[in-house]
VOLO-436280 format. One line per field, with one value per residue (C-alpha): residue number from 1; residue in one letter; chain; y, x, z. Coordinates in Angstrom, 1 decimal. Layout:
BEGIN
seq c(NUM:...)
type c(A:...)
mol c(A:...)
v c(Y:...)
u c(X:...)
w c(Z:...)
This chain:
BEGIN
seq c(1:2:3:4:5:6:7:8:9:10:11:12:13:14:15:16:17:18:19:20:21:22:23:24:25:26:27:28:29:30:31:32:33:34:35:36:37:38:39:40:41:42:43:44:45:46:47:48:49:50:51:52:53:54:55:56:57:58:59:60:61:62:63:64:65:66:67:68:69:70:71:72:73:74:75:76:77:78:79:80:81:82:83:84:85:86:87:88:89:90:91:92:93:94:95:96:97:98:99:100:101:102:103:104:105:106:107:108:109:110:111:112:113:114:115:116:117:118:119:120:121:122:123:124:125:126:127:128:129:130:131:132:133:134:135:136:137:138:139:140:141:142:143:144:145:146:147:148:149:150:151:152:153:154:155:156:157:158:159:160:161:162:163:164:165:166:167:168:169:170:171:172)
type c(M:H:A:A:F:A:A:E:I:D:Y:R:T:I:D:T:P:A:G:A:G:H:Y:I:V:I:E:G:E:I:A:P:G:S:W:S:Q:F:F:R:L:V:R:Q:V:G:R:P:A:G:V:Y:L:D:S:E:G:G:S:V:D:D:G:L:A:I:A:K:Y:I:Y:E:H:E:L:D:T:L:V:L:R:R:C:H:S:I:C:A:V:M:F:L:A:G:R:K:R:A:M:H:R:D:A:A:L:T:V:H:N:A:Y:K:Q:I:G:D:W:V:V:V:D:H:L:V:N:G:T:V:A:W:F:I:G:H:M:G:Y:P:L:Q:L:A:K:L:W:V:S:T:P:T:E:S:A:A:P:I:T:P:D:M:N:E:T:L:E:L:G:F:I:V:L:D)
mol c(A:A:A:A:A:A:A:A:A:A:A:A:A:A:A:A:A:A:A:A:A:A:A:A:A:A:A:A:A:A:A:A:A:A:A:A:A:A:A:A:A:A:A:A:A:A:A:A:A:A:A:A:A:A:A:A:A:A:A:A:A:A:A:A:A:A:A:A:A:A:A:A:A:A:A:A:A:A:A:A:A:A:A:A:A:A:A:A:A:A:A:A:A:A:A:A:A:A:A:A:A:A:A:A:A:A:A:A:A:A:A:A:A:A:A:A:A:A:A:A:A:A:A:A:A:A:A:A:A:A:A:A:A:A:A:A:A:A:A:A:A:A:A:A:A:A:A:A:A:A:A:A:A:A:A:A:A:A:A:A:A:A:A:A:A:A:A:A:A:A:A:A)
v c(-0.1:1.7:5.0:3.7:1.2:3.8:4.6:7.4:9.7:12.5:14.3:13.6:13.8:10.2:9.0:7.3:5.8:9.2:11.2:12.8:13.8:15.0:12.1:11.5:8.6:6.1:3.7:1.2:0.1:2.0:2.9:4.7:8.3:7.7:9.1:12.4:12.6:11.9:14.5:17.2:16.7:17.0:20.2:21.5:20.7:20.8:18.2:15.5:13.6:10.4:8.2:5.9:2.9:0.6:-1.0:-4.2:-2.8:-2.1:-0.1:-0.8:2.4:4.7:2.7:2.9:6.6:7.1:4.8:6.8:10.1:8.6:7.4:10.5:12.8:10.6:10.3:7.8:5.0:3.4:0.2:-0.8:-3.1:-4.3:-3.5:-5.9:-6.0:-2.6:-1.1:-3.1:-1.4:1.9:0.9:-0.2:3.1:4.9:6.5:5.2:2.3:1.0:-1.8:-3.3:-6.8:-8.1:-6.2:-8.1:-7.2:-9.4:-9.5:-11.3:-11.0:-8.6:-9.7:-8.4:-9.6:-10.3:-11.2:-14.2:-14.9:-13.7:-13.7:-12.7:-9.2:-9.7:-6.1:-4.8:-7.5:-6.4:-2.8:-3.7:-5.9:-3.0:-0.5:-2.9:-3.2:0.5:1.2:-1.1:-4.2:-7.6:-9.6:-12.3:-9.8:-9.0:-12.7:-13.3:-10.6:-11.8:-15.5:-15.6:-16.4:-13.8:-16.3:-17.2:-13.9:-14.2:-12.5:-10.3:-11.0:-9.5:-12.5:-11.8:-8.2:-9.3:-12.1:-10.0:-6.8:-4.8:-2.2:-1.6:-1.0:-3.6:-2.1:-4.1)
u c(-4.5:-7.8:-8.4:-11.8:-10.1:-7.6:-7.9:-10.1:-7.9:-9.6:-9.6:-12.2:-12.7:-12.4:-13.3:-10.3:-9.5:-7.8:-10.8:-11.8:-9.0:-8.5:-7.3:-6.3:-8.5:-7.2:-9.8:-9.3:-6.4:-3.1:-2.4:0.4:-0.2:-1.7:1.5:1.1:-2.6:-1.7:1.0:-1.1:-3.8:-1.3:0.0:-3.6:-4.9:-1.8:-0.6:-3.3:-3.5:-3.1:-4.0:-7.1:-6.4:-8.9:-7.1:-6.3:-2.8:-1.5:1.5:4.5:6.3:3.4:2.7:6.3:6.4:3.3:4.7:7.9:5.9:3.8:6.9:9.0:6.1:5.1:1.5:-0.9:-2.5:-5.9:-7.4:-11.0:-11.7:-8.9:-5.3:-3.5:-0.1:1.7:-1.1:0.2:3.6:1.8:-0.1:3.1:4.8:2.4:3.7:0.6:-1.1:-4.6:-6.5:-9.9:-9.8:-11.9:-9.9:-7.8:-4.1:-2.2:1.2:2.8:5.9:6.1:5.7:5.7:4.0:6.0:3.7:1.7:4.2:4.0:7.5:8.8:10.3:13.4:14.5:11.2:11.2:14.6:13.5:10.3:12.4:14.9:12.1:10.5:13.9:14.5:11.2:12.5:10.4:11.9:13.5:10.8:8.2:10.4:10.9:7.1:6.7:9.2:8.6:4.8:3.7:1.4:-1.5:-1.5:-1.3:-0.3:-2.3:-0.8:-3.0:-3.5:-1.6:1.4:1.2:1.8:4.3:6.5:5.9:4.7:3.1:-0.2:-3.5:-6.2:-9.7:-12.8)
w c(-18.8:-19.2:-17.4:-16.3:-14.0:-12.5:-8.8:-7.7:-5.7:-3.7:-0.3:2.4:6.2:7.6:11.1:12.6:16.0:16.9:15.6:12.3:10.0:6.4:4.4:0.8:-0.3:-2.9:-4.1:-7.0:-9.1:-8.8:-12.4:-14.3:-13.5:-10.0:-8.4:-10.4:-9.4:-5.7:-5.7:-7.5:-4.9:-2.0:-3.4:-3.9:-0.4:1.8:4.2:4.9:8.2:6.3:3.4:3.3:1.1:-0.7:-3.6:-5.4:-6.2:-9.6:-10.9:-8.7:-9.9:-8.9:-5.7:-4.6:-5.3:-3.2:-0.4:-0.4:0.0:2.8:4.6:4.2:5.2:8.1:7.1:8.7:6.7:7.2:5.6:6.4:3.4:1.2:0.3:-2.0:-3.6:-3.9:-1.8:1.2:0.8:0.8:4.0:5.8:4.9:7.2:10.5:12.3:10.6:11.3:9.7:10.4:11.7:8.7:6.1:3.5:3.4:1.0:-0.7:-3.6:-5.7:-8.6:-12.1:-15.6:-18.7:-21.9:-24.7:-23.4:-20.6:-17.0:-15.4:-12.0:-12.0:-9.8:-10.1:-8.8:-6.1:-4.9:-4.8:-2.8:-0.4:0.1:0.8:3.3:5.1:4.8:6.7:9.5:8.9:9.5:6.7:7.2:5.8:2.7:2.1:2.2:-0.4:-2.9:-2.4:-2.7:-6.3:-7.8:-8.2:-4.5:-2.6:1.1:3.8:6.4:9.4:12.8:14.2:11.9:13.1:16.6:15.8:13.5:15.6:12.5:14.8:13.2:15.1:14.5:14.6:15.5)
């Protein structure tokens, strides 16, 4: 992974449905080291109101560490544009979650590359499925995550939000 593609992580005031708040902003690919960058920023600026996400996903280890922090510190999450793969776990970890109706929120199973082969990473899938259940989401959501092939990411839509009672706010 090249540092040029790593997520930009900074601190900004973001307008939300509840008013303006100080958010940690994560834009771009979650790369190895993103967790450390996120945590250093939190220690530097103090407790943010939430985390704004705009990411295609990336490092599961770093993404899960950030998701765990979001969940344990009851931070809000906001997606206005896109949030794919491990980013979606980070989004769902939020205490209050808001997503724009036109934003893309997608999931797929975890994989690893071994030489020229891309193989499903069952250990990581089990960890992600456990964390989804730990956060109180239905088994159906965890199954969607681990059963969706990487090349055909599955969307989490506003309709699924209602049907599965995921509890996020849909913004127009």
